mmCIF entry with sequence, helices, sheets and N, C-alpha, C, O atoms, coordinates in Angstrom:
data_MODEL
# 
_entry.id   MODEL 
# 
_entity.id                         1 
_entity.type                       polymer 
_entity.pdbx_number_of_molecules   1 
# 
_entity_poly.entity_id                      1 
_entity_poly.type                           'polypeptide(L)' 
_entity_poly.nstd_linkage                   no 
_entity_poly.nstd_monomer                   no 
_entity_poly.pdbx_seq_one_letter_code       
;(UNK)(UNK)(UNK)(UNK)(UNK)(UNK)(UNK)(UNK)(UNK)(UNK)(UNK)(UNK)(UNK)(UNK)(UNK)(UNK)
(UNK)(UNK)(UNK)(UNK)(UNK)(UNK)(UNK)(UNK)(UNK)(UNK)(UNK)(UNK)(UNK)(UNK)(UNK)(UNK)
(UNK)(UNK)(UNK)(UNK)(UNK)(UNK)(UNK)(UNK)(UNK)(UNK)(UNK)(UNK)(UNK)
;
_entity_poly.pdbx_seq_one_letter_code_can   XXXXXXXXXXXXXXXXXXXXXXXXXXXXXXXXXXXXXXXXXXXXX 
_entity_poly.pdbx_strand_id                 A 
# 
loop_
_entity_poly_seq.entity_id 
_entity_poly_seq.num 
_entity_poly_seq.mon_id 
_entity_poly_seq.hetero 
1 1  UNK n 
1 2  UNK n 
1 3  UNK n 
1 4  UNK n 
1 5  UNK n 
1 6  UNK n 
1 7  UNK n 
1 8  UNK n 
1 9  UNK n 
1 10 UNK n 
1 11 UNK n 
1 12 UNK n 
1 13 UNK n 
1 14 UNK n 
1 15 UNK n 
1 16 UNK n 
1 17 UNK n 
1 18 UNK n 
1 19 UNK n 
1 20 UNK n 
1 21 UNK n 
1 22 UNK n 
1 23 UNK n 
1 24 UNK n 
1 25 UNK n 
1 26 UNK n 
1 27 UNK n 
1 28 UNK n 
1 29 UNK n 
1 30 UNK n 
1 31 UNK n 
1 32 UNK n 
1 33 UNK n 
1 34 UNK n 
1 35 UNK n 
1 36 UNK n 
1 37 UNK n 
1 38 UNK n 
1 39 UNK n 
1 40 UNK n 
1 41 UNK n 
1 42 UNK n 
1 43 UNK n 
1 44 UNK n 
1 45 UNK n 
# 
_struct_asym.id          A 
_struct_asym.entity_id   1 
# 
loop_
_struct_conf.conf_type_id 
_struct_conf.id 
_struct_conf.pdbx_PDB_helix_id 
_struct_conf.beg_label_comp_id 
_struct_conf.beg_label_asym_id 
_struct_conf.beg_label_seq_id 
_struct_conf.pdbx_beg_PDB_ins_code 
_struct_conf.end_label_comp_id 
_struct_conf.end_label_asym_id 
_struct_conf.end_label_seq_id 
_struct_conf.pdbx_end_PDB_ins_code 
_struct_conf.beg_auth_comp_id 
_struct_conf.beg_auth_asym_id 
_struct_conf.beg_auth_seq_id 
_struct_conf.end_auth_comp_id 
_struct_conf.end_auth_asym_id 
_struct_conf.end_auth_seq_id 
_struct_conf.pdbx_PDB_helix_class 
_struct_conf.details 
_struct_conf.pdbx_PDB_helix_length 
HELX_P HELX_P1 AA1 UNK A 2  ? UNK A 13 ? UNK A 2  UNK A 13 1 ? 12 
HELX_P HELX_P2 AA2 UNK A 22 ? UNK A 42 ? UNK A 22 UNK A 42 1 ? 21 
# 
_struct_conf_type.id          HELX_P 
_struct_conf_type.criteria    ? 
_struct_conf_type.reference   ? 
# 
loop_
_atom_site.group_PDB 
_atom_site.id 
_atom_site.type_symbol 
_atom_site.label_atom_id 
_atom_site.label_alt_id 
_atom_site.label_comp_id 
_atom_site.label_asym_id 
_atom_site.label_entity_id 
_atom_site.label_seq_id 
_atom_site.pdbx_PDB_ins_code 
_atom_site.Cartn_x 
_atom_site.Cartn_y 
_atom_site.Cartn_z 
_atom_site.occupancy 
_atom_site.B_iso_or_equiv 
_atom_site.pdbx_formal_charge 
_atom_site.auth_seq_id 
_atom_site.auth_comp_id 
_atom_site.auth_asym_id 
_atom_site.auth_atom_id 
_atom_site.pdbx_PDB_model_num 
ATOM 1   N N  . UNK A 1 1  ? 4.177   9.567   -0.662  1.00 0.00 ? 1  UNK A N  1 
ATOM 2   C CA . UNK A 1 1  ? 2.875   10.030  -1.080  1.00 0.00 ? 1  UNK A CA 1 
ATOM 3   C C  . UNK A 1 1  ? 2.448   9.412   -2.411  1.00 0.00 ? 1  UNK A C  1 
ATOM 4   O O  . UNK A 1 1  ? 1.261   9.214   -2.668  1.00 0.00 ? 1  UNK A O  1 
ATOM 5   N N  . UNK A 1 2  ? 3.429   9.117   -3.240  1.00 0.00 ? 2  UNK A N  1 
ATOM 6   C CA . UNK A 1 2  ? 3.095   8.502   -4.518  1.00 0.00 ? 2  UNK A CA 1 
ATOM 7   C C  . UNK A 1 2  ? 2.472   7.125   -4.301  1.00 0.00 ? 2  UNK A C  1 
ATOM 8   O O  . UNK A 1 2  ? 1.513   6.761   -4.982  1.00 0.00 ? 2  UNK A O  1 
ATOM 9   N N  . UNK A 1 3  ? 3.016   6.357   -3.351  1.00 0.00 ? 3  UNK A N  1 
ATOM 10  C CA . UNK A 1 3  ? 2.432   5.046   -3.062  1.00 0.00 ? 3  UNK A CA 1 
ATOM 11  C C  . UNK A 1 3  ? 0.996   5.175   -2.578  1.00 0.00 ? 3  UNK A C  1 
ATOM 12  O O  . UNK A 1 3  ? 0.142   4.366   -2.938  1.00 0.00 ? 3  UNK A O  1 
ATOM 13  N N  . UNK A 1 4  ? 0.731   6.180   -1.771  1.00 0.00 ? 4  UNK A N  1 
ATOM 14  C CA . UNK A 1 4  ? -0.633  6.404   -1.278  1.00 0.00 ? 4  UNK A CA 1 
ATOM 15  C C  . UNK A 1 4  ? -1.575  6.731   -2.428  1.00 0.00 ? 4  UNK A C  1 
ATOM 16  O O  . UNK A 1 4  ? -2.706  6.245   -2.467  1.00 0.00 ? 4  UNK A O  1 
ATOM 17  N N  . UNK A 1 5  ? -1.117  7.543   -3.353  1.00 0.00 ? 5  UNK A N  1 
ATOM 18  C CA . UNK A 1 5  ? -1.948  7.866   -4.513  1.00 0.00 ? 5  UNK A CA 1 
ATOM 19  C C  . UNK A 1 5  ? -2.211  6.625   -5.361  1.00 0.00 ? 5  UNK A C  1 
ATOM 20  O O  . UNK A 1 5  ? -3.313  6.457   -5.884  1.00 0.00 ? 5  UNK A O  1 
ATOM 21  N N  . UNK A 1 6  ? -1.216  5.758   -5.502  1.00 0.00 ? 6  UNK A N  1 
ATOM 22  C CA . UNK A 1 6  ? -1.410  4.526   -6.264  1.00 0.00 ? 6  UNK A CA 1 
ATOM 23  C C  . UNK A 1 6  ? -2.378  3.582   -5.561  1.00 0.00 ? 6  UNK A C  1 
ATOM 24  O O  . UNK A 1 6  ? -3.196  2.936   -6.216  1.00 0.00 ? 6  UNK A O  1 
ATOM 25  N N  . UNK A 1 7  ? -2.294  3.495   -4.216  1.00 0.00 ? 7  UNK A N  1 
ATOM 26  C CA . UNK A 1 7  ? -3.257  2.692   -3.464  1.00 0.00 ? 7  UNK A CA 1 
ATOM 27  C C  . UNK A 1 7  ? -4.669  3.233   -3.675  1.00 0.00 ? 7  UNK A C  1 
ATOM 28  O O  . UNK A 1 7  ? -5.605  2.471   -3.915  1.00 0.00 ? 7  UNK A O  1 
ATOM 29  N N  . UNK A 1 8  ? -4.810  4.539   -3.586  1.00 0.00 ? 8  UNK A N  1 
ATOM 30  C CA . UNK A 1 8  ? -6.110  5.181   -3.741  1.00 0.00 ? 8  UNK A CA 1 
ATOM 31  C C  . UNK A 1 8  ? -6.655  4.949   -5.149  1.00 0.00 ? 8  UNK A C  1 
ATOM 32  O O  . UNK A 1 8  ? -7.842  4.670   -5.317  1.00 0.00 ? 8  UNK A O  1 
ATOM 33  N N  . UNK A 1 9  ? -5.803  5.063   -6.145  1.00 0.00 ? 9  UNK A N  1 
ATOM 34  C CA . UNK A 1 9  ? -6.204  4.823   -7.529  1.00 0.00 ? 9  UNK A CA 1 
ATOM 35  C C  . UNK A 1 9  ? -6.613  3.369   -7.736  1.00 0.00 ? 9  UNK A C  1 
ATOM 36  O O  . UNK A 1 9  ? -7.628  3.090   -8.375  1.00 0.00 ? 9  UNK A O  1 
ATOM 37  N N  . UNK A 1 10 ? -5.821  2.441   -7.196  1.00 0.00 ? 10 UNK A N  1 
ATOM 38  C CA . UNK A 1 10 ? -6.149  1.020   -7.332  1.00 0.00 ? 10 UNK A CA 1 
ATOM 39  C C  . UNK A 1 10 ? -7.488  0.714   -6.681  1.00 0.00 ? 10 UNK A C  1 
ATOM 40  O O  . UNK A 1 10 ? -8.266  -0.086  -7.202  1.00 0.00 ? 10 UNK A O  1 
ATOM 41  N N  . UNK A 1 11 ? -7.761  1.346   -5.545  1.00 0.00 ? 11 UNK A N  1 
ATOM 42  C CA . UNK A 1 11 ? -9.042  1.145   -4.878  1.00 0.00 ? 11 UNK A CA 1 
ATOM 43  C C  . UNK A 1 11 ? -10.219 1.645   -5.696  1.00 0.00 ? 11 UNK A C  1 
ATOM 44  O O  . UNK A 1 11 ? -11.341 1.162   -5.541  1.00 0.00 ? 11 UNK A O  1 
ATOM 45  N N  . UNK A 1 12 ? -9.965  2.605   -6.559  1.00 0.00 ? 12 UNK A N  1 
ATOM 46  C CA . UNK A 1 12 ? -11.068 3.128   -7.365  1.00 0.00 ? 12 UNK A CA 1 
ATOM 47  C C  . UNK A 1 12 ? -11.322 2.323   -8.635  1.00 0.00 ? 12 UNK A C  1 
ATOM 48  O O  . UNK A 1 12 ? -12.417 2.407   -9.191  1.00 0.00 ? 12 UNK A O  1 
ATOM 49  N N  . UNK A 1 13 ? -10.350 1.544   -9.114  1.00 0.00 ? 13 UNK A N  1 
ATOM 50  C CA . UNK A 1 13 ? -10.552 0.821   -10.365 1.00 0.00 ? 13 UNK A CA 1 
ATOM 51  C C  . UNK A 1 13 ? -10.660 -0.691  -10.203 1.00 0.00 ? 13 UNK A C  1 
ATOM 52  O O  . UNK A 1 13 ? -11.170 -1.365  -11.098 1.00 0.00 ? 13 UNK A O  1 
ATOM 53  N N  . UNK A 1 14 ? -10.192 -1.239  -9.082  1.00 0.00 ? 14 UNK A N  1 
ATOM 54  C CA . UNK A 1 14 ? -10.221 -2.690  -8.903  1.00 0.00 ? 14 UNK A CA 1 
ATOM 55  C C  . UNK A 1 14 ? -11.436 -3.120  -8.086  1.00 0.00 ? 14 UNK A C  1 
ATOM 56  O O  . UNK A 1 14 ? -11.718 -2.559  -7.027  1.00 0.00 ? 14 UNK A O  1 
ATOM 57  N N  . UNK A 1 15 ? -12.142 -4.113  -8.589  1.00 0.00 ? 15 UNK A N  1 
ATOM 58  C CA . UNK A 1 15 ? -13.253 -4.674  -7.829  1.00 0.00 ? 15 UNK A CA 1 
ATOM 59  C C  . UNK A 1 15 ? -12.686 -5.534  -6.707  1.00 0.00 ? 15 UNK A C  1 
ATOM 60  O O  . UNK A 1 15 ? -11.719 -6.269  -6.907  1.00 0.00 ? 15 UNK A O  1 
ATOM 61  N N  . UNK A 1 16 ? -13.287 -5.439  -5.536  1.00 0.00 ? 16 UNK A N  1 
ATOM 62  C CA . UNK A 1 16 ? -12.839 -6.228  -4.395  1.00 0.00 ? 16 UNK A CA 1 
ATOM 63  C C  . UNK A 1 16 ? -11.725 -5.570  -3.597  1.00 0.00 ? 16 UNK A C  1 
ATOM 64  O O  . UNK A 1 16 ? -11.322 -6.101  -2.562  1.00 0.00 ? 16 UNK A O  1 
ATOM 65  N N  . UNK A 1 17 ? -11.222 -4.442  -4.043  1.00 0.00 ? 17 UNK A N  1 
ATOM 66  C CA . UNK A 1 17 ? -10.181 -3.695  -3.323  1.00 0.00 ? 17 UNK A CA 1 
ATOM 67  C C  . UNK A 1 17 ? -10.695 -2.282  -3.145  1.00 0.00 ? 17 UNK A C  1 
ATOM 68  O O  . UNK A 1 17 ? -10.879 -1.550  -4.118  1.00 0.00 ? 17 UNK A O  1 
ATOM 69  N N  . UNK A 1 18 ? -10.928 -1.901  -1.894  1.00 0.00 ? 18 UNK A N  1 
ATOM 70  C CA . UNK A 1 18 ? -11.544 -0.602  -1.626  1.00 0.00 ? 18 UNK A CA 1 
ATOM 71  C C  . UNK A 1 18 ? -10.689 0.170   -0.636  1.00 0.00 ? 18 UNK A C  1 
ATOM 72  O O  . UNK A 1 18 ? -10.227 -0.384  0.361   1.00 0.00 ? 18 UNK A O  1 
ATOM 73  N N  . UNK A 1 19 ? -10.481 1.439   -0.911  1.00 0.00 ? 19 UNK A N  1 
ATOM 74  C CA . UNK A 1 19 ? -9.771  2.344   -0.019  1.00 0.00 ? 19 UNK A CA 1 
ATOM 75  C C  . UNK A 1 19 ? -10.733 3.479   0.317   1.00 0.00 ? 19 UNK A C  1 
ATOM 76  O O  . UNK A 1 19 ? -11.208 4.189   -0.569  1.00 0.00 ? 19 UNK A O  1 
ATOM 77  N N  . UNK A 1 20 ? -11.011 3.639   1.597   1.00 0.00 ? 20 UNK A N  1 
ATOM 78  C CA . UNK A 1 20 ? -12.013 4.617   2.035   1.00 0.00 ? 20 UNK A CA 1 
ATOM 79  C C  . UNK A 1 20 ? -11.410 5.976   2.362   1.00 0.00 ? 20 UNK A C  1 
ATOM 80  O O  . UNK A 1 20 ? -11.601 6.493   3.463   1.00 0.00 ? 20 UNK A O  1 
ATOM 81  N N  . UNK A 1 21 ? -10.690 6.549   1.421   1.00 0.00 ? 21 UNK A N  1 
ATOM 82  C CA . UNK A 1 21 ? -10.142 7.886   1.619   1.00 0.00 ? 21 UNK A CA 1 
ATOM 83  C C  . UNK A 1 21 ? -8.633  7.919   1.488   1.00 0.00 ? 21 UNK A C  1 
ATOM 84  O O  . UNK A 1 21 ? -7.956  6.892   1.525   1.00 0.00 ? 21 UNK A O  1 
ATOM 85  N N  . UNK A 1 22 ? -8.129  9.129   1.334   1.00 0.00 ? 22 UNK A N  1 
ATOM 86  C CA . UNK A 1 22 ? -6.703  9.310   1.094   1.00 0.00 ? 22 UNK A CA 1 
ATOM 87  C C  . UNK A 1 22 ? -5.856  8.894   2.292   1.00 0.00 ? 22 UNK A C  1 
ATOM 88  O O  . UNK A 1 22 ? -4.800  8.284   2.120   1.00 0.00 ? 22 UNK A O  1 
ATOM 89  N N  . UNK A 1 23 ? -6.305  9.215   3.500   1.00 0.00 ? 23 UNK A N  1 
ATOM 90  C CA . UNK A 1 23 ? -5.488  8.882   4.679   1.00 0.00 ? 23 UNK A CA 1 
ATOM 91  C C  . UNK A 1 23 ? -5.397  7.388   4.900   1.00 0.00 ? 23 UNK A C  1 
ATOM 92  O O  . UNK A 1 23 ? -4.377  6.904   5.393   1.00 0.00 ? 23 UNK A O  1 
ATOM 93  N N  . UNK A 1 24 ? -6.428  6.647   4.552   1.00 0.00 ? 24 UNK A N  1 
ATOM 94  C CA . UNK A 1 24 ? -6.340  5.188   4.612   1.00 0.00 ? 24 UNK A CA 1 
ATOM 95  C C  . UNK A 1 24 ? -5.348  4.674   3.574   1.00 0.00 ? 24 UNK A C  1 
ATOM 96  O O  . UNK A 1 24 ? -4.656  3.681   3.801   1.00 0.00 ? 24 UNK A O  1 
ATOM 97  N N  . UNK A 1 25 ? -5.288  5.350   2.449   1.00 0.00 ? 25 UNK A N  1 
ATOM 98  C CA . UNK A 1 25 ? -4.303  4.989   1.428   1.00 0.00 ? 25 UNK A CA 1 
ATOM 99  C C  . UNK A 1 25 ? -2.888  5.247   1.940   1.00 0.00 ? 25 UNK A C  1 
ATOM 100 O O  . UNK A 1 25 ? -1.979  4.466   1.662   1.00 0.00 ? 25 UNK A O  1 
ATOM 101 N N  . UNK A 1 26 ? -2.693  6.332   2.684   1.00 0.00 ? 26 UNK A N  1 
ATOM 102 C CA . UNK A 1 26 ? -1.379  6.627   3.270   1.00 0.00 ? 26 UNK A CA 1 
ATOM 103 C C  . UNK A 1 26 ? -0.993  5.537   4.266   1.00 0.00 ? 26 UNK A C  1 
ATOM 104 O O  . UNK A 1 26 ? 0.142   5.060   4.259   1.00 0.00 ? 26 UNK A O  1 
ATOM 105 N N  . UNK A 1 27 ? -1.927  5.146   5.112   1.00 0.00 ? 27 UNK A N  1 
ATOM 106 C CA . UNK A 1 27 ? -1.658  4.085   6.083   1.00 0.00 ? 27 UNK A CA 1 
ATOM 107 C C  . UNK A 1 27 ? -1.352  2.779   5.374   1.00 0.00 ? 27 UNK A C  1 
ATOM 108 O O  . UNK A 1 27 ? -0.427  2.067   5.766   1.00 0.00 ? 27 UNK A O  1 
ATOM 109 N N  . UNK A 1 28 ? -2.110  2.450   4.338   1.00 0.00 ? 28 UNK A N  1 
ATOM 110 C CA . UNK A 1 28 ? -1.853  1.227   3.575   1.00 0.00 ? 28 UNK A CA 1 
ATOM 111 C C  . UNK A 1 28 ? -0.494  1.253   2.910   1.00 0.00 ? 28 UNK A C  1 
ATOM 112 O O  . UNK A 1 28 ? 0.195   0.233   2.885   1.00 0.00 ? 28 UNK A O  1 
ATOM 113 N N  . UNK A 1 29 ? -0.090  2.389   2.374   1.00 0.00 ? 29 UNK A N  1 
ATOM 114 C CA . UNK A 1 29 ? 1.214   2.502   1.732   1.00 0.00 ? 29 UNK A CA 1 
ATOM 115 C C  . UNK A 1 29 ? 2.341   2.353   2.747   1.00 0.00 ? 29 UNK A C  1 
ATOM 116 O O  . UNK A 1 29 ? 3.361   1.728   2.458   1.00 0.00 ? 29 UNK A O  1 
ATOM 117 N N  . UNK A 1 30 ? 2.160   2.931   3.943   1.00 0.00 ? 30 UNK A N  1 
ATOM 118 C CA . UNK A 1 30 ? 3.173   2.792   4.990   1.00 0.00 ? 30 UNK A CA 1 
ATOM 119 C C  . UNK A 1 30 ? 3.298   1.338   5.452   1.00 0.00 ? 30 UNK A C  1 
ATOM 120 O O  . UNK A 1 30 ? 4.406   0.830   5.622   1.00 0.00 ? 30 UNK A O  1 
ATOM 121 N N  . UNK A 1 31 ? 2.168   0.681   5.651   1.00 0.00 ? 31 UNK A N  1 
ATOM 122 C CA . UNK A 1 31 ? 2.199   -0.731  6.036   1.00 0.00 ? 31 UNK A CA 1 
ATOM 123 C C  . UNK A 1 31 ? 2.859   -1.587  4.960   1.00 0.00 ? 31 UNK A C  1 
ATOM 124 O O  . UNK A 1 31 ? 3.659   -2.473  5.264   1.00 0.00 ? 31 UNK A O  1 
ATOM 125 N N  . UNK A 1 32 ? 2.524   -1.320  3.720   1.00 0.00 ? 32 UNK A N  1 
ATOM 126 C CA . UNK A 1 32 ? 3.132   -2.065  2.614   1.00 0.00 ? 32 UNK A CA 1 
ATOM 127 C C  . UNK A 1 32 ? 4.653   -1.873  2.605   1.00 0.00 ? 32 UNK A C  1 
ATOM 128 O O  . UNK A 1 32 ? 5.398   -2.832  2.405   1.00 0.00 ? 32 UNK A O  1 
ATOM 129 N N  . UNK A 1 33 ? 5.106   -0.655  2.817   1.00 0.00 ? 33 UNK A N  1 
ATOM 130 C CA . UNK A 1 33 ? 6.538   -0.374  2.824   1.00 0.00 ? 33 UNK A CA 1 
ATOM 131 C C  . UNK A 1 33 ? 7.237   -1.077  3.983   1.00 0.00 ? 33 UNK A C  1 
ATOM 132 O O  . UNK A 1 33 ? 8.317   -1.641  3.805   1.00 0.00 ? 33 UNK A O  1 
ATOM 133 N N  . UNK A 1 34 ? 6.629   -1.047  5.167   1.00 0.00 ? 34 UNK A N  1 
ATOM 134 C CA . UNK A 1 34 ? 7.220   -1.714  6.325   1.00 0.00 ? 34 UNK A CA 1 
ATOM 135 C C  . UNK A 1 34 ? 7.315   -3.221  6.132   1.00 0.00 ? 34 UNK A C  1 
ATOM 136 O O  . UNK A 1 34 ? 8.354   -3.825  6.400   1.00 0.00 ? 34 UNK A O  1 
ATOM 137 N N  . UNK A 1 35 ? 6.235   -3.818  5.669   1.00 0.00 ? 35 UNK A N  1 
ATOM 138 C CA . UNK A 1 35 ? 6.222   -5.271  5.461   1.00 0.00 ? 35 UNK A CA 1 
ATOM 139 C C  . UNK A 1 35 ? 7.211   -5.661  4.372   1.00 0.00 ? 35 UNK A C  1 
ATOM 140 O O  . UNK A 1 35 ? 7.922   -6.656  4.513   1.00 0.00 ? 35 UNK A O  1 
ATOM 141 N N  . UNK A 1 36 ? 7.265   -4.900  3.299   1.00 0.00 ? 36 UNK A N  1 
ATOM 142 C CA . UNK A 1 36 ? 8.205   -5.178  2.214   1.00 0.00 ? 36 UNK A CA 1 
ATOM 143 C C  . UNK A 1 36 ? 9.643   -5.075  2.704   1.00 0.00 ? 36 UNK A C  1 
ATOM 144 O O  . UNK A 1 36 ? 10.472  -5.920  2.367   1.00 0.00 ? 36 UNK A O  1 
ATOM 145 N N  . UNK A 1 37 ? 9.945   -4.056  3.491   1.00 0.00 ? 37 UNK A N  1 
ATOM 146 C CA . UNK A 1 37 ? 11.290  -3.898  4.037   1.00 0.00 ? 37 UNK A CA 1 
ATOM 147 C C  . UNK A 1 37 ? 11.684  -5.028  4.958   1.00 0.00 ? 37 UNK A C  1 
ATOM 148 O O  . UNK A 1 37 ? 12.809  -5.526  4.900   1.00 0.00 ? 37 UNK A O  1 
ATOM 149 N N  . UNK A 1 38 ? 10.748  -5.438  5.819   1.00 0.00 ? 38 UNK A N  1 
ATOM 150 C CA . UNK A 1 38 ? 11.022  -6.548  6.738   1.00 0.00 ? 38 UNK A CA 1 
ATOM 151 C C  . UNK A 1 38 ? 11.255  -7.847  5.978   1.00 0.00 ? 38 UNK A C  1 
ATOM 152 O O  . UNK A 1 38 ? 12.185  -8.589  6.291   1.00 0.00 ? 38 UNK A O  1 
ATOM 153 N N  . UNK A 1 39 ? 10.427  -8.123  4.995   1.00 0.00 ? 39 UNK A N  1 
ATOM 154 C CA . UNK A 1 39 ? 10.596  -9.343  4.217   1.00 0.00 ? 39 UNK A CA 1 
ATOM 155 C C  . UNK A 1 39 ? 11.893  -9.334  3.419   1.00 0.00 ? 39 UNK A C  1 
ATOM 156 O O  . UNK A 1 39 ? 12.522  -10.379 3.253   1.00 0.00 ? 39 UNK A O  1 
ATOM 157 N N  . UNK A 1 40 ? 12.297  -8.180  2.929   1.00 0.00 ? 40 UNK A N  1 
ATOM 158 C CA . UNK A 1 40 ? 13.556  -8.088  2.203   1.00 0.00 ? 40 UNK A CA 1 
ATOM 159 C C  . UNK A 1 40 ? 14.741  -8.347  3.114   1.00 0.00 ? 40 UNK A C  1 
ATOM 160 O O  . UNK A 1 40 ? 15.752  -8.900  2.680   1.00 0.00 ? 40 UNK A O  1 
ATOM 161 N N  . UNK A 1 41 ? 14.623  -7.951  4.375   1.00 0.00 ? 41 UNK A N  1 
ATOM 162 C CA . UNK A 1 41 ? 15.706  -8.181  5.326   1.00 0.00 ? 41 UNK A CA 1 
ATOM 163 C C  . UNK A 1 41 ? 15.759  -9.649  5.762   1.00 0.00 ? 41 UNK A C  1 
ATOM 164 O O  . UNK A 1 41 ? 16.835  -10.164 6.066   1.00 0.00 ? 41 UNK A O  1 
ATOM 165 N N  . UNK A 1 42 ? 14.609  -10.323 5.796   1.00 0.00 ? 42 UNK A N  1 
ATOM 166 C CA . UNK A 1 42 ? 14.551  -11.700 6.278   1.00 0.00 ? 42 UNK A CA 1 
ATOM 167 C C  . UNK A 1 42 ? 14.901  -12.707 5.192   1.00 0.00 ? 42 UNK A C  1 
ATOM 168 O O  . UNK A 1 42 ? 15.670  -13.637 5.434   1.00 0.00 ? 42 UNK A O  1 
ATOM 169 N N  . UNK A 1 43 ? 14.348  -12.532 4.000   1.00 0.00 ? 43 UNK A N  1 
ATOM 170 C CA . UNK A 1 43 ? 14.509  -13.502 2.909   1.00 0.00 ? 43 UNK A CA 1 
ATOM 171 C C  . UNK A 1 43 ? 15.846  -13.237 2.193   1.00 0.00 ? 43 UNK A C  1 
ATOM 172 O O  . UNK A 1 43 ? 16.093  -12.125 1.726   1.00 0.00 ? 43 UNK A O  1 
ATOM 173 N N  . UNK A 1 44 ? 16.690  -14.247 2.112   1.00 0.00 ? 44 UNK A N  1 
ATOM 174 C CA . UNK A 1 44 ? 17.957  -14.042 1.413   1.00 0.00 ? 44 UNK A CA 1 
ATOM 175 C C  . UNK A 1 44 ? 17.761  -13.951 -0.100  1.00 0.00 ? 44 UNK A C  1 
ATOM 176 O O  . UNK A 1 44 ? 16.812  -14.509 -0.649  1.00 0.00 ? 44 UNK A O  1 
ATOM 177 N N  . UNK A 1 45 ? 18.661  -13.248 -0.755  1.00 0.00 ? 45 UNK A N  1 
ATOM 178 C CA . UNK A 1 45 ? 18.566  -13.106 -2.226  1.00 0.00 ? 45 UNK A CA 1 
ATOM 179 C C  . UNK A 1 45 ? 18.997  -14.337 -2.897  1.00 0.00 ? 45 UNK A C  1 
ATOM 180 O O  . UNK A 1 45 ? 18.986  -14.406 -4.126  1.00 0.00 ? 45 UNK A O  1 
# 
């Protein structure tokens, strides 16, 4: 939920980045977490 709040906050202060509600922020945070996890598993350290 913290990631969703940060997405929502970023959408309110950054030009060119818009989040149309809290639930869209939740979806964006989940997608970000999934993509980050997949990339961490694929890319070697």
